[in-house]
N, C-alpha and C positions, 0 to 999 in steps of 0.2 A: 245238933245235926244228926238226923237219922234217915235211913232209906224209907221212903213212903210207899210201901207195898200196897197195892190196891186190893190184894187178897183174892184176885180173880182165879188163881189156880192154873193159869195157862202154862206157866213154866213147868209146873208139876206134870203136865200132860206130855211134855217133851223129853222125859228122862231117857227113853231108849235112843232117841235121836242124839242126845247129848253124849250117851255112852259110845255111840258109833263115830262121833266126831273126833278127828285128830286135833288136839289142842296145842296151840303154839307155845304155851307156857307150861313148863314142867310142873309148877305148883298146881295149875288147874287140872292137869292130867292126874296128879296124885289125889285131888279131891274127888274126881270122877271115879277113879279106881277104888277109892275107899267108900263109895256110896253103898250102904248096907242093904238096900231093899231091891226087890225085883220089880218088874213092870207087868202090867196087864197086856192083853192082846193088842191094844191100841197104842202101847208104848208109854202109858201114864204110870206114874209111881203107884205101887200097890197100896201105899199108905194114904192115898187120896180117896176120901170117902165123902160122897155127896158134895163134891167140889171143895172140900176142906181137908187140910192136912190133919191126920189123926195123931201125929206125933210132933206137932208144931213146937211145943215147949222143949222138946228134946230132939229137934230135927238135925240132920247131918250138916256138917260144915258147908258142904256144897250148896245147901239150901238157905243158908243164913248169910246174906250179903254183908250185913254190918259186922258180924263176928269174924267173917273171913278177912275183912279189912283190918280188924284189930289183931288177929292171930297169925296171919300169913304175910310174908314179905311179897306183896303183889307187884311191887315196882311202880306204883303210882300213888297219888294222894287218895285219901278216903273220898274226897269230893269227886275226883276223876273216876274212881271205881263206881261210885253211885251213879254218875252220869252214863257210864258204859252200860250199866245194868238197866237204867231208866230207858235208854234208847232201845235195848233189847226187849224190854217189857212192852214198850209202845209198838214195836214191830210185831210182836206176837198178837197184840190186841188188834192191829190193823188186819193181819192175816186171818184172824178169827171172825171178822165182820162179814 
């Protein structure tokens, strides 16, 4: 079981919005606070180049859904975590249409 990312990059365009959001889970806020990259004027991650992550193999924990489930006590099953992220992904895709 793995998270089936579509590779659309839409979540990467929302980094500034994610940084401004108050997160209900302390562990999520820690991941956001540890995000090492800045954003461009549109709020996208500065490591997003031509719609692709230029540091994908060494991306931050915030950006790695599967690794987060493995390394952080997120308070839900891996399957539930994937479902939460899948719904968020689909919402971003609907908004982008």
